[in-house]
Structures are given as structure tokens and as C-alpha cells.
Backbone as a printed PyTorch tensor [residue, N CA C, xyz], in Angstrom:
tensor([[[  4.8330, -20.7600,  61.1400],
         [  5.8550, -21.3490,  61.9950],
         [  5.1640, -22.2480,  63.0260]],

        [[  5.5770, -23.5100,  63.1410],
         [  4.9200, -24.4160,  64.0980],
         [  5.2680, -24.0370,  65.5360]],

        [[  4.3780, -24.4230,  66.4210],
         [  4.5800, -24.1300,  67.8400],
         [  5.6390, -25.0740,  68.4080]],

        [[  6.7640, -24.5120,  68.8990],
         [  7.8850, -25.3150,  69.4000],
         [  7.5430, -26.0150,  70.7130]],

        [[  6.7110, -25.3980,  71.5330],
         [  6.3900, -26.0210,  72.8170],
         [  5.5640, -27.2800,  72.6130]],

        [[  4.7410, -27.3060,  71.5850],
         [  3.9350, -28.4990,  71.3180],
         [  4.8110, -29.6490,  70.8500]],

        [[  5.7960, -29.3490,  69.9680],
         [  6.6660, -30.4140,  69.4890],
         [  7.5950, -30.9010,  70.6020]],

        [[  8.0280, -29.9900,  71.4750],
         [  8.8590, -30.4020,  72.6100],
         [  8.0560, -31.2650,  73.5640]],

        [[  6.7860, -30.9120,  73.7630],
         [  5.9170, -31.7110,  74.6400],
         [  5.7030, -33.0960,  74.0860]],

        [[  5.5550, -33.2020,  72.7620],
         [  5.3870, -34.5160,  72.1370],
         [  6.6500, -35.3530,  72.2890]],

        [[  7.8030, -34.7160,  72.1490],
         [  9.0630, -35.4450,  72.2820],
         [  9.2240, -35.9750,  73.6960]],

        [[  8.8320, -35.1630,  74.6870],
         [  8.9480, -35.5980,  76.0830],
         [  8.0160, -36.7630,  76.3530]],

        [[  6.8080, -36.7130,  75.8090],
         [  5.8770, -37.8220,  76.0610],
         [  6.3600, -39.1140,  75.4130]],

        [[  7.1270, -39.0170,  74.3250],
         [  7.6850, -40.2260,  73.7140],
         [  8.8940, -40.7410,  74.4910]],

        [[  9.5830, -39.8560,  75.2020],
         [ 10.7660, -40.2720,  75.9510],
         [ 10.4370, -40.8010,  77.3430]],

        [[  9.2670, -40.4810,  77.8660],
         [  8.9010, -40.9270,  79.2140],
         [  8.8880, -42.4440,  79.3220]],

        [[  8.3030, -43.1870,  78.3640],
         [  8.3550, -44.6590,  78.4860],
         [  9.7860, -45.1990,  78.4360]],

        [[ 10.6600, -44.5400,  77.6410],
         [ 12.0450, -44.9910,  77.5870],
         [ 12.7480, -44.7500,  78.9240]],

        [[ 12.4330, -43.6480,  79.5670],
         [ 13.0530, -43.3500,  80.8490],
         [ 12.5740, -44.3090,  81.9340]],

        [[ 11.3570, -44.8000,  81.8140],
         [ 10.8500, -45.7240,  82.8210],
         [ 11.4510, -47.1090,  82.6730]],

        [[ 12.0220, -47.4110,  81.4850],
         [ 12.6610, -48.7030,  81.2840],
         [ 13.9960, -48.7930,  82.0110]],

        [[ 14.5770, -47.6650,  82.3880],
         [ 15.8590, -47.6460,  83.0850],
         [ 15.6410, -48.1470,  84.5070]],

        [[ 16.4930, -49.0370,  84.9500],
         [ 16.3990, -49.5780,  86.2990],
         [ 16.7050, -48.4790,  87.3120]],

        [[ 15.8080, -48.2260,  88.2260],
         [ 15.9720, -47.1550,  89.2050],
         [ 17.0650, -47.4670,  90.2300]],

        [[ 17.4230, -48.7440,  90.3950],
         [ 18.4350, -49.1350,  91.3760],
         [ 19.8320, -49.2330,  90.7700]],

        [[ 19.9780, -48.9190,  89.5110],
         [ 21.2640, -49.0460,  88.8360],
         [ 21.8440, -47.6510,  88.5950]],

        [[ 23.0720, -47.4660,  89.0190],
         [ 23.7460, -46.1840,  88.8290],
         [ 24.8800, -46.3920,  87.8350]],

        [[ 24.9370, -45.5570,  86.8140],
         [ 25.9890, -45.6370,  85.8120],
         [ 26.7500, -44.3150,  85.7610]],

        [[ 28.0200, -44.3370,  85.3740],
         [ 28.8010, -43.1040,  85.3430],
         [ 28.3570, -42.1350,  84.2510]],

        [[ 27.8340, -42.6270,  83.1590],
         [ 27.3490, -41.7550,  82.1030],
         [ 28.4660, -41.1350,  81.2880]],

        [[ 28.0970, -40.1310,  80.5200],
         [ 29.0310, -39.4770,  79.6110],
         [ 30.0870, -38.6940,  80.3880]],

        [[ 29.6780, -38.0250,  81.4440],
         [ 30.6370, -37.2430,  82.2390],
         [ 31.7110, -38.1450,  82.8330]],

        [[ 31.3360, -39.3100,  83.3230],
         [ 32.3100, -40.2560,  83.8590],
         [ 33.2850, -40.7250,  82.7950]],

        [[ 32.7810, -40.9540,  81.5780],
         [ 33.6600, -41.3630,  80.4810],
         [ 34.6320, -40.2440,  80.1260]],

        [[ 34.1380, -39.0130,  80.0800],
         [ 35.0060, -37.8840,  79.7280],
         [ 36.0980, -37.7010,  80.7690]],

        [[ 35.7530, -37.7890,  82.0480],
         [ 36.7540, -37.6370,  83.1170],
         [ 37.7890, -38.7550,  83.0200]],

        [[ 37.3430, -39.9730,  82.7930],
         [ 38.2620, -41.0990,  82.6670],
         [ 39.1810, -40.9320,  81.4600]],

        [[ 38.6320, -40.4740,  80.3350],
         [ 39.4380, -40.2850,  79.1260],
         [ 40.4850, -39.1980,  79.3420]],

        [[ 40.1250, -38.1070,  80.0210],
         [ 41.0890, -37.0330,  80.2960],
         [ 42.2000, -37.5360,  81.2040]],

        [[ 41.8360, -38.3150,  82.2290],
         [ 42.8590, -38.8600,  83.1270],
         [ 43.7710, -39.8360,  82.3850]],

        [[ 43.2170, -40.6450,  81.4980],
         [ 44.0340, -41.5860,  80.7310],
         [ 45.0010, -40.8380,  79.8200]],

        [[ 44.5400, -39.7760,  79.1790],
         [ 45.4280, -38.9730,  78.3300],
         [ 46.5250, -38.3050,  79.1540]],

        [[ 46.1970, -37.8490,  80.3610],
         [ 47.2020, -37.2250,  81.2210],
         [ 48.2710, -38.2440,  81.6270]],

        [[ 47.8660, -39.4430,  81.9790],
         [ 48.8380, -40.4850,  82.3550],
         [ 49.7040, -40.8530,  81.1590]],

        [[ 49.1000, -40.9490,  79.9780],
         [ 49.8520, -41.2570,  78.7650],
         [ 50.8920, -40.1720,  78.4950]],

        [[ 50.5060, -38.9150,  78.6410],
         [ 51.4450, -37.8090,  78.4370],
         [ 52.5690, -37.8280,  79.4630]],

        [[ 52.2470, -38.1220,  80.7110],
         [ 53.2790, -38.2030,  81.7470],
         [ 54.2500, -39.3470,  81.4860]],

        [[ 53.7480, -40.4760,  81.0030],
         [ 54.6280, -41.6030,  80.6980],
         [ 55.5610, -41.2700,  79.5350]],

        [[ 55.0520, -40.5880,  78.5040],
         [ 55.9080, -40.1780,  77.3930],
         [ 56.9890, -39.2210,  77.8720]],

        [[ 56.6090, -38.2840,  78.7370],
         [ 57.5750, -37.3270,  79.2570],
         [ 58.6280, -38.0250,  80.1120]],

        [[ 58.1960, -38.9800,  80.9320],
         [ 59.1440, -39.7080,  81.7730],
         [ 60.1180, -40.5090,  80.9120]],

        [[ 59.6310, -41.1540,  79.8640],
         [ 60.5130, -41.9080,  78.9800],
         [ 61.5400, -40.9900,  78.3240]],

        [[ 61.0990, -39.8020,  77.9130],
         [ 62.0150, -38.8600,  77.2880],
         [ 63.0880, -38.4150,  78.2820]],

        [[ 62.6890, -38.1410,  79.5200],
         [ 63.6600, -37.7030,  80.5270],
         [ 64.5930, -38.8310,  80.9610]],

        [[ 64.0600, -40.0480,  81.0610],
         [ 64.9100, -41.1730,  81.4500],
         [ 65.9100, -41.5010,  80.3490]],

        [[ 65.5780, -41.2100,  79.1100],
         [ 66.5130, -41.4290,  78.0090],
         [ 67.7090, -40.4870,  78.0800]],

        [[ 67.5380, -39.3400,  78.7070],
         [ 68.6200, -38.3630,  78.8230],
         [ 69.5720, -38.6690,  79.9750]],

        [[ 69.1930, -39.5540,  80.8890],
         [ 69.9980, -39.8470,  82.0740],
         [ 71.1750, -40.7320,  81.6810]],

        [[ 72.3710, -40.3440,  82.1450],
         [ 73.5780, -41.1290,  81.8980],
         [ 73.8890, -41.9040,  83.1750]],

        [[ 73.7500, -43.2200,  83.1290],
         [ 73.9290, -44.0310,  84.3260],
         [ 75.3870, -44.4190,  84.5670]],

        [[ 76.2650, -44.1640,  83.6310],
         [ 77.6630, -44.5110,  83.8240],
         [ 78.4090, -43.3300,  84.4340]],

        [[ 79.2630, -43.6510,  85.3800],
         [ 80.0170, -42.6080,  86.0600],
         [ 81.1070, -42.0930,  85.1300]],

        [[ 81.2380, -40.7850,  85.0910],
         [ 82.2580, -40.2000,  84.2170],
         [ 83.6410, -40.3850,  84.8420]],

        [[ 84.7010, -40.4630,  84.0340],
         [ 86.0470, -40.6680,  84.5830],
         [ 86.5020, -39.5100,  85.4690]],

        [[ 86.0480, -38.2820,  85.2050],
         [ 86.4460, -37.1400,  86.0360],
         [ 85.9130, -37.2720,  87.4570]],

        [[ 84.7410, -37.8190,  87.6120],
         [ 84.1550, -37.9580,  88.9450],
         [ 84.9410, -38.9770,  89.7760]],

        [[ 85.4880, -39.9900,  89.1440],
         [ 86.2650, -40.9830,  89.8940],
         [ 87.5770, -40.3840,  90.3860]],

        [[ 88.1890, -39.4740,  89.6230],
         [ 89.4470, -38.8620,  90.0270],
         [ 89.2680, -37.9080,  91.1960]],

        [[ 88.0770, -37.3680,  91.3870],
         [ 87.8480, -36.4020,  92.4620],
         [ 87.7020, -37.0690,  93.8230]],

        [[ 87.4330, -38.3690,  93.8590],
         [ 87.2750, -39.0640,  95.1360],
         [ 88.6250, -39.1440,  95.8430]],

        [[ 88.6350, -39.0880,  97.1790],
         [ 89.9020, -39.2050,  97.8980],
         [ 90.5170, -40.5890,  97.7020]],

        [[ 91.8250, -40.6190,  97.5170],
         [ 92.5280, -41.8900,  97.2700],
         [ 92.6130, -42.7340,  98.5350]],

        [[ 92.7920, -42.1120,  99.6770],
         [ 92.9510, -42.8180, 100.9360],
         [ 91.5790, -42.9060, 101.6180]],

        [[ 90.7860, -43.8650, 101.2100],
         [ 89.4510, -43.9990, 101.7840],
         [ 89.4340, -44.9090, 103.0130]],

        [[ 90.6120, -45.4650, 103.3950],
         [ 90.6400, -46.3680, 104.5390],
         [ 90.6130, -45.6010, 105.8610]],

        [[ 91.0370, -44.3510, 105.8690],
         [ 91.0310, -43.5910, 107.1250],
         [ 89.6560, -42.9740, 107.3270]],

        [[ 89.0610, -43.3150, 108.4470],
         [ 87.7400, -42.7950, 108.7840],
         [ 87.9040, -41.4390, 109.4620]],

        [[ 86.9500, -40.5580, 109.3130],
         [ 87.0600, -39.2580, 109.9930],
         [ 86.9800, -39.4370, 111.5120]],

        [[ 87.6890, -38.5690, 112.2200],
         [ 87.6900, -38.6580, 113.6800],
         [ 86.3370, -38.2550, 114.2280]],

        [[ 85.8950, -38.9600, 115.2930],
         [ 84.6140, -38.5840, 115.9050],
         [ 84.7480, -37.2620, 116.6430]],

        [[ 83.6670, -36.5210, 116.6900],
         [ 83.6870, -35.2350, 117.3900],
         [ 83.6250, -35.4570, 118.8890]],

        [[ 84.3850, -34.6970, 119.6120],
         [ 84.3830, -34.8110, 121.0730],
         [ 83.7110, -33.5880, 121.6680]],

        [[ 82.9510, -33.8680, 122.6300],
         [ 82.5500, -32.7290, 123.2590],
         [ 81.3750, -32.3460, 123.8560]]])
């Protein structure tokens, strides 16, 4: 069985030059930033689908029964309270 620490050490020595090529003054979001953004995008997409479904159920026209319940004499204003 080969020694795993030796092969890991060799892999690290090959990756060190690649790591030095990265600009030290540049900050990137990386994989975690992409995952957080993707989760937030999926959440917004789900909320928009839910809102569309709920808005489709809303009836914007007034029913005839609601119009009959309103008082017929709307010209008389209620008396102000005294006191």
C-alpha cells in the first residue's frame, strides 16, 4: 500500500504554484456565493409562482349581493359627535 501522506504532499507541492497565480488583491465569491445566490433565486421563483397562483384566485368584480347591502340613502352624512 503506498504512503498516502507522500502522495498528498506531492499534490500540495504541485498546487502551490497555481495558488500563487491567484491575484492576492482580488476577492471572489466562490462556490459558496454561487450556492447562496442560486438558493435565493429559487426562493424568489417559488414565491412568484405562488403569488401568481393566489392572484389568479382573486375576483376583482364586485358581486351583486354586496351592492344590495349598501345603504340606499348615501347622501345623508352621519351626525358629528358632541361632547
